C-alpha positions in Angstrom: -0.9 91.1 -92.0 -4.0 90.6 -89.8 -7.6 91.3 -90.6 -8.9 94.2 -88.4 -12.5 93.0 -88.8 -11.7 90.1 -86.4 -8.1 90.8 -85.1 -7.6 93.7 -82.8 -4.9 96.1 -84.0 -3.3 95.9 -80.5 -2.6 92.2 -81.0 -0.1 93.0 -83.7 2.6 93.3 -81.1 5.4 92.9 -83.6 4.7 96.4 -85.0 6.1 97.6 -81.7 9.4 95.9 -82.1 12.3 98.2 -82.6 13.3 98.2 -86.3 10.3 96.1 -87.4 8.9 96.7 -90.8 6.7 94.5 -93.0 9.7 93.2 -95.0 10.8 91.4 -91.8 7.5 89.5 -91.5 9.1 86.1 -92.4 10.9 86.3 -89.0 7.5 86.2 -87.4 6.5 83.0 -89.2 7.2 79.7 -87.6 8.8 77.5 -90.3 6.9 74.5 -88.8 3.5 76.2 -89.1 1.0 73.6 -90.2 -2.3 75.4 -90.6 -3.8 74.8 -94.1 -7.2 76.5 -93.8 -7.3 79.6 -96.1 -8.3 82.0 -93.4 -5.4 80.9 -91.2 -2.6 79.8 -93.6 -1.4 83.3 -94.6 -2.5 85.2 -91.5 0.6 86.0 -89.4 -1.5 86.1 -86.3 -2.3 82.3 -86.4 -0.1 79.3 -85.9 3.2 81.2 -85.4 4.3 82.8 -82.1 2.3 84.2 -79.2 3.5 87.0 -76.9 2.8 86.4 -73.2 0.0 88.6 -72.1 1.0 88.1 -68.5 4.0 90.3 -69.3 2.7 92.5 -72.1 -0.7 94.0 -72.7 -2.3 95.6 -75.7 -3.4 99.3 -75.6 -6.9 98.2 -76.5 -7.1 95.3 -73.9 -10.6 96.0 -72.7 -11.6 92.6 -71.4 -12.2 93.5 -67.8 -13.2 90.0 -66.8 -9.7 88.8 -67.6 -7.7 91.2 -65.5 -6.5 88.5 -63.2 -5.1 86.5 -66.2 -2.9 89.1 -67.9 -0.9 90.7 -65.1 0.6 94.1 -65.0 2.5 95.3 -68.0 6.3 95.4 -67.5 8.7 98.1 -68.6 11.8 96.9 -70.4 13.7 97.5 -67.2 11.4 95.1 -65.3 11.8 92.1 -67.6 14.1 89.4 -66.2 15.8 86.5 -67.9 13.3 84.0 -66.5 10.2 85.8 -68.0 8.7 83.9 -70.9 8.1 86.5 -73.5 7.2 84.6 -76.6 6.4 80.9 -77.5 5.0 78.7 -80.3 1.3 79.3 -80.2 -2.0 79.1 -82.0 -2.5 82.8 -81.9 -0.3 86.0 -81.6 -1.1 86.6 -77.9 -1.5 84.0 -75.1 -1.6 83.8 -71.4 -1.5 81.0 -68.8 -5.2 80.5 -69.0 -4.9 79.2 -72.5 -2.8 76.4 -71.0 -5.1 75.7 -68.1 -7.0 72.5 -67.8 -10.0 74.4 -66.4 -9.9 78.0 -67.8 -11.1 80.5 -65.2 -13.8 81.9 -67.5 -15.3 80.5 -70.7 -13.4 80.8 -73.9 -15.3 82.7 -76.7 -14.2 80.9 -79.9 -15.6 83.8 -81.9 -12.5 85.9 -81.2 -9.0 85.0 -82.3 -7.5 85.4 -78.9 -9.5 82.5 -77.5 -8.1 80.2 -80.2 -4.6 80.6 -78.5 -3.1 77.3 -77.4 0.2 75.8 -76.6 0.8 73.3 -79.5 0.9 69.7 -78.3 -1.0 70.0 -75.0 -3.3 67.2 -74.3 -6.0 69.6 -73.0 -6.4 71.1 -76.5 -8.5 68.1 -77.5 -11.5 69.6 -75.7 -11.1 73.2 -77.0 -13.3 74.9 -79.6 -10.8 75.9 -82.3 -11.0 77.3 -85.7 -11.1 74.9 -88.7 -7.6 73.7 -89.4 -6.1 74.3 -85.9 -6.9 70.9 -84.4 -3.9 68.9 -85.6 -1.4 71.6 -84.6 -3.1 72.1 -81.2 -3.2 68.4 -80.3 -0.2 66.8 -82.0 2.1 69.9 -81.9 4.4 71.1 -84.6 7.8 69.9 -83.3 9.1 66.4 -82.5 8.0 65.0 -79.1 5.5 67.8 -78.5 8.1 70.4 -77.9 7.8 74.1 -78.3 10.3 77.0 -78.8 10.2 79.6 -76.1 12.0 83.0 -76.0 12.9 84.5 -72.6 13.6 88.0 -71.2 17.4 87.6 -71.4 17.1 86.9 -75.2 17.8 83.2 -75.0 15.6 80.7 -76.7 14.9 77.2 -75.4 13.0 74.1 -76.5 10.6 72.9 -73.8 8.0 70.1 -73.6 4.6 71.6 -74.2 3.5 70.1 -70.9 6.0 72.3 -69.1 3.6 75.2 -69.7 0.5 73.3 -68.5 -1.4 75.1 -65.8 -3.5 73.0 -63.4 -6.6 74.1 -61.4 -6.2 73.1 -57.8 -8.3 73.8 -54.7 -5.9 76.7 -53.9 -6.0 78.3 -57.4 -3.8 77.6 -60.4 -0.4 75.9 -60.4 2.1 76.0 -63.3 4.6 73.1 -63.4 7.3 75.6 -64.2 6.7 79.2 -63.1 7.0 80.7 -66.5 3.8 82.6 -67.1 3.8 85.3 -64.4 6.5 87.9 -63.9 8.4 87.6 -60.7 
């Protein structure tokens, strides 16, 4: 699955899915994944789907400086239909700051989490990514720079990547569609 030398075990969120076992791994792989670098091609954590850290948090989430970005974990009873739970992504976990034009703190490209991105966002041109991620990050993997998104009520939609864009304003951060943060 992942490599514990550089991927934290907590990021393997799919191990917490009811009924999940390694034989179901193909369900976690985006059929449109286009990463060819050997380190990324067969690693399920890269170039498939990312769970929304604004809703879910890993047990070993120790990045104190990012508290404001990840929100409070929700119990299953707190999840609503409008909560973005999972989306096409560059890494297995993501949060709104990976879709921000000016991230609130520097991204450390030495860890997998900071190579998260919404495929097809224009702002990805300036990000420091791992070798082989650039084309997926900038051009996207679906026609017209769309992404697949799963919601709390179990429906899946196709959205434009730009719908998840988060812009820094003088009053803070604004999402074009309020998808990232739980209500």
